[in-house]
C-alpha positions in Angstrom: 15.8 -12.8 11.4 15.6 -16.6 11.8 16.6 -18.9 9.0 13.0 -19.9 8.2 10.0 -18.1 6.9 6.3 -19.1 7.0 5.1 -21.5 4.3 2.8 -18.8 3.0 5.9 -17.0 1.6 6.9 -20.0 -0.6 5.7 -19.9 -4.2 7.1 -22.0 -6.9 8.9 -20.0 -9.5 8.8 -16.9 -7.3 10.3 -17.6 -3.8 11.8 -20.7 -2.4 12.8 -20.8 1.3 16.3 -19.4 0.8 15.0 -16.6 -1.5 12.2 -15.6 0.8 14.6 -15.3 3.7 16.9 -13.1 1.6 14.1 -10.8 0.5 12.9 -10.3 4.1 16.5 -9.7 5.1 16.9 -7.1 2.4 14.1 -5.0 4.0 15.5 -5.5 7.5 18.9 -4.4 6.3 17.5 -1.0 5.3 15.4 -0.5 8.4 17.0 2.2 10.6 17.7 2.0 14.4 14.6 4.2 15.0 12.3 1.8 13.1 12.2 3.9 9.9 12.1 1.9 6.6 13.3 4.3 3.8 13.1 3.4 0.2 16.7 2.1 0.2 19.9 2.8 2.1 20.5 6.5 1.8 17.1 7.1 0.4 14.1 9.0 1.7 11.1 7.7 3.6 7.4 8.3 2.9 4.8 7.0 5.4 2.8 4.9 2.8 5.8 2.8 1.6 7.2 2.6 5.1 3.9 1.0 6.2 3.8 -1.4 3.2 7.3 -2.6 4.1 6.2 -3.1 7.7 3.3 -5.2 6.6 5.6 -7.4 4.6 7.8 -7.9 7.7 4.7 -9.2 9.5 4.0 -11.7 6.8 7.5 -13.2 7.6 6.9 -13.3 11.4 9.2 -10.3 12.0 6.7 -8.7 14.3 9.1 -6.8 16.5 10.6 -5.1 13.5 7.2 -4.3 12.2 6.2 -2.8 15.5 9.3 -0.7 15.5 8.1 0.7 12.2 4.7 1.6 13.7 6.5 3.1 16.7 8.3 5.4 14.2 4.9 6.5 12.9 3.6 7.2 16.4 6.7 9.2 17.2 6.6 11.3 14.1 2.9 12.1 13.8 2.1 15.8 13.5 -0.4 17.3 16.1 -3.1 17.5 13.4 -2.9 13.7 12.8 -0.8 13.9 9.6 2.7 13.0 8.5 4.9 14.8 6.0 5.3 13.4 2.5 9.0 12.9 2.8 11.8 12.4 5.4 15.5 12.1 4.7 17.7 9.2 5.8 21.4 8.8 5.1 22.0 12.1 3.2 24.4 13.6 5.6 21.8 15.6 7.6 19.9 14.5 10.6 18.0 11.3 10.1 14.2 12.0 9.9 14.7 15.5 8.6 11.6 16.6 6.6 12.3 16.9 2.9 8.7 17.4 1.7 6.4 19.3 4.0 3.2 18.6 2.0 0.8 16.2 3.7 -0.6 13.6 1.3 -3.8 12.1 2.5 -3.4 8.6 1.3 0.1 8.5 3.0 -1.6 9.6 6.2 -4.5 7.2 6.1 -2.5 4.0 5.4 -1.4 3.5 9.0 -5.0 2.0 9.5 -4.3 -0.7 7.0 -1.0 -1.6 8.6 -2.2 -1.4 12.2 -5.1 -3.8 11.4 -2.8 -6.1 9.5 -0.4 -6.2 12.4 -3.1 -6.9 14.9 -4.5 -9.8 12.8 -1.0 -11.2 12.4 -0.2 -11.0 16.1 -3.5 -11.0 18.0 -2.0 -8.3 20.1 -4.8 -6.2 21.6 -2.4 -4.1 23.6 -0.7 -3.0 20.4 -4.1 -2.1 18.9 -5.1 -0.1 22.0 -1.8 1.7 22.0 -1.9 2.7 18.3 -5.6 3.5 18.2 -5.2 7.2 19.1 -2.7 7.6 16.3 -4.9 5.9 13.8 -7.9 7.9 14.9 -6.1 11.2 14.5 -4.8 10.2 11.1 -8.2 9.2 9.7 -9.8 12.3 11.2 -7.2 14.4 9.4 -7.9 12.6 6.1 -11.7 12.7 6.4 -11.4 16.4 7.2 -10.2 17.0 3.6 -13.4 15.6 1.9 -14.5 17.2 -1.3 -18.1 17.5 -2.6 -19.3 14.3 -4.1 -17.2 11.9 -1.9 -13.5 12.2 -3.1 -10.8 13.4 -0.7 -8.3 16.1 -1.6 -5.0 14.4 -2.4 -2.8 16.7 -0.3 -2.6 19.6 2.1 0.2 22.1 1.2 2.7 23.5 3.6 0.6 26.7 4.0 -2.4 24.6 5.2 -4.4 24.9 1.9 -5.6 21.9 0.0 -6.3 21.8 -3.8 -9.8 21.0 -4.9 -8.5 17.9 -6.5 -8.6 14.2 -5.8 -6.6 11.2 -7.2 -8.3 8.0 -8.0 -5.4 5.9 -6.8 -5.0 7.8 -3.6 -8.7 7.8 -2.9 -8.9 4.1 -3.5 -6.1 3.5 -1.0 -7.9 5.9 1.5 -11.1 3.8 1.1 -9.2 0.7 2.1 -7.7 2.6 5.0 -11.1 3.8 6.2 -12.5 0.2 6.0 -9.6 -1.1 8.1 -10.0 1.8 10.5 -13.6 0.9 10.9 -12.6 -2.7 11.6 -10.3 -1.4 14.4 -13.1 0.8 15.7 -15.5 -2.1 15.8 -12.9 -4.3 17.6 -12.3 -1.6 20.2 -16.0 -0.6 20.4 -15.2 2.9 19.4 -17.9 3.8 16.8 -16.8 6.3 14.1 -20.0 7.3 12.1 -18.1 10.1 10.3 -15.7 7.5 8.8 -18.7 5.3 7.8 -20.3 8.1 5.9 -16.9 9.1 4.3 -16.2 5.5 3.3 -19.7 5.1 1.7 -19.5 8.3 -0.3 -15.9 7.6 -1.4 -16.7 4.1 -2.5 -19.7 5.4 -4.6 -17.5 8.1 -6.2 -14.8 5.6 -7.1 -17.2 3.0 -8.5 -19.5 5.4 -10.4 -18.0 8.8 -10.9 -14.5 8.8 -12.4 -15.0 12.4 -13.5 -14.7 13.5 -9.9 -11.0 12.6 -10.0 -8.0 14.0 -11.8 -7.3 12.3 -15.2 -4.3 10.0 -14.6 -5.5 7.4 -17.0 -1.9 6.9 -18.3 -0.9 5.4 -15.0 -1.5 1.7 -14.3 -2.2 2.4 -10.7 -5.4 4.2 -11.7 -6.4 1.1 -13.6 -6.1 -1.5 -10.9 -6.3 0.5 -7.6 -10.1 0.6 -7.5 -9.9 -3.2 -7.3 -6.9 -3.3 -4.9 -8.5 -0.7 -2.7 -11.7 -2.9 -2.4 -14.0 -0.4 -4.1 -14.7 -2.9 -6.9 -15.3 -6.6 -6.7 -17.1 -9.2 -8.8 -18.0 -8.5 -12.4 -17.2 -4.8 -12.2 -13.6 -5.6 -11.0 -13.1 -8.2 -13.7 -14.4 -6.0 -16.4 -12.1 -3.2 -15.3 -9.0 -5.4 -15.2 -9.8 -6.9 -18.6 -10.4 -3.5 -20.2 -6.9 -2.2 -20.1 -4.9 -5.4 -19.7 -3.2 -5.1 -23.1 -2.4 -1.4 -22.5 -0.4 -2.0 -19.4 0.7 -5.7 -19.2 3.9 -6.6 -21.1 4.1 -10.4 -21.3 7.1 -12.0 -19.7 8.2 -8.7 -18.2 5.5 -7.2 -16.0 3.3 -4.2 -15.8 4.0 -0.7 -17.2 4.0 2.1 -14.8 2.7 4.5 -17.5 0.9 3.2 -20.6 3.0 5.1 -23.2 6.5 4.4 -21.7 8.5 1.2 -22.2 9.1 0.8 -18.5 7.8 -2.0 -16.3 8.0 -1.8 -12.5 8.1 -4.4 -9.8 5.8 -2.6 -7.4 3.0 -2.1 -9.9 3.4 -5.6 -11.1 3.2 -7.1 -7.6 0.2 -4.9 -6.7 -1.6 -5.9 -9.8 -1.0 -9.5 -8.8 -2.5 -8.8 -5.4 -5.6 -7.3 -7.1 -5.9 -10.3 -9.4 -5.8 -12.6 -6.4 -8.5 -10.6 -4.7 -10.9 -11.3 -7.6 -10.1 -14.9 -7.9 -7.5 -14.7 -10.8 -4.7 -16.4 -8.9 -3.1 -18.1 -11.9 -2.6 -14.8 -13.6 -1.3 -13.3 -10.4 1.3 -16.1 -10.1 2.3 -15.6 -13.7 3.0 -11.9 -13.2 5.1 -12.5 -10.1 7.1 -15.1 -12.0 7.7 -12.6 -14.8 9.2 -10.0 -12.5 11.9 -12.2 -11.2 14.2 -10.6 -13.8 14.2 -7.6 -11.4 15.5 -9.7 -8.5 19.0 -8.9 -7.2 21.3 -11.6 -5.8 20.8 -10.2 -2.3 17.1 -10.8 -2.4 16.0 -7.2 -3.0 14.3 -6.0 -6.2 15.1 -3.3 -8.7 12.4 -0.7 -9.0 12.0 -1.0 -12.8 13.3 -2.0 -16.2 13.3 0.0 -19.5 12.8 -2.8 -22.0 13.5 -0.8 -25.2 17.0 0.0 -23.8 17.5 -3.3 -21.9 18.3 -1.1 -18.9 17.5 -1.2 -15.2 16.1 2.2 -14.2 16.3 3.8 -11.8 19.3 2.1 -10.3 17.8 1.6 -6.9 16.4 -1.5 -5.1 13.4 -0.4 -3.1 12.0 -1.8 0.1 8.5 -1.2 -1.1 9.0 -3.3 -4.2 10.2 -6.2 -2.1 7.3 -5.5 0.3 4.7 -5.5 -2.4 6.0 -8.8 -3.7 6.0 -10.4 -0.3 2.4 -9.3 0.4 1.2 -10.7 -3.0 2.9 -14.0 -2.3 1.5 -14.1 1.3 -2.1 -13.6 0.0 -1.6 -16.3 -2.6 -0.2 -18.5 0.2 -3.2 -18.0 2.5 -1.6 -15.8 5.1 -4.5 -15.0 7.4 -3.8 -11.3 8.0 -3.0 -10.5 4.4 -6.0 -12.4 3.1 -8.3 -10.6 5.5 -6.9 -7.1 4.8 -6.7 -7.3 1.0 -9.6 -9.7 0.4 -11.8 -7.2 2.1 -14.8 -9.5 2.6 -14.7 -9.1 6.4 -14.0 -5.3 6.4 -16.8 -2.9 7.3 -18.2 -1.4 4.1 -19.3 2.0 5.5 -22.7 3.4 4.7 -24.3 2.6 1.4 -25.0 5.9 -0.3 -25.9 7.1 -3.8 -25.1 10.4 -5.3 -24.5 13.1 -2.8 -23.7 16.8 -2.7 
């Protein structure tokens, strides 16, 4: 990469110019020759975190590297529009070998968020036209696993069956993906009424029917993802974030992954910062990003988490998606156009407005 990064990635107490360059380089260093971005060198890849890292590269102007990551997704999409949940890199076997043959719906849908973000970052209509068939198949696969009442089954198993279960975090991410997919469809003049209906039903379920999702209340992601995924804004979002603040936020350290464990994680902390920014709480967002600088490695990468009762880094891995989440949060705070548009959500199609449905 070049020795400079956009001003949007500079944030006092979080990233100066040299630090921002190092963090971007840490992601590039783990990107493989085929465009894959695994969790870390020798780690596995999942399509959601791979996409998040690609989006972070776009915030830094590394558009060719980001496009290579999207090319990996195009090349590895299954005929039914899905991707597998895990692929191996650097474990002695062939790179890209499937390690988890389940198909997680939020993993599959997230390409729509990344593709729209890349288009906004580059203005490249040719890219959007090229990736559109892949996005369309991915969202069709995802919408095909709808459950009664609006949620979407969280996975399809290797035998082709899907549990009658939905995750609030995953469904919130899927809603975000559907809205970005609808933005792409609008731009290309390719109406997708089925996605509009699915988005409307899903948004209603997330906002008003938590009982339709598995109980994962211990996890901080279930707390803030309805905000991050754009289902909640305004008073509803602020009330939700205030409700469990003390249960998940550890002052000076970051955000717990699970409420009853003494473990703060960089990815959840950065994502919460992004959600806080989205509802106008930028000061709090910056504060959290400053807190998690204790997870920063000298090479610019970030440790996944810290067990504060034991004063121990755990697990001993520095993940591309942790660095990616931090870069995206900083970019939003810095006014990066693509990141603001995608995570602010104001300009994204909302889908159909629906009430309770069968």
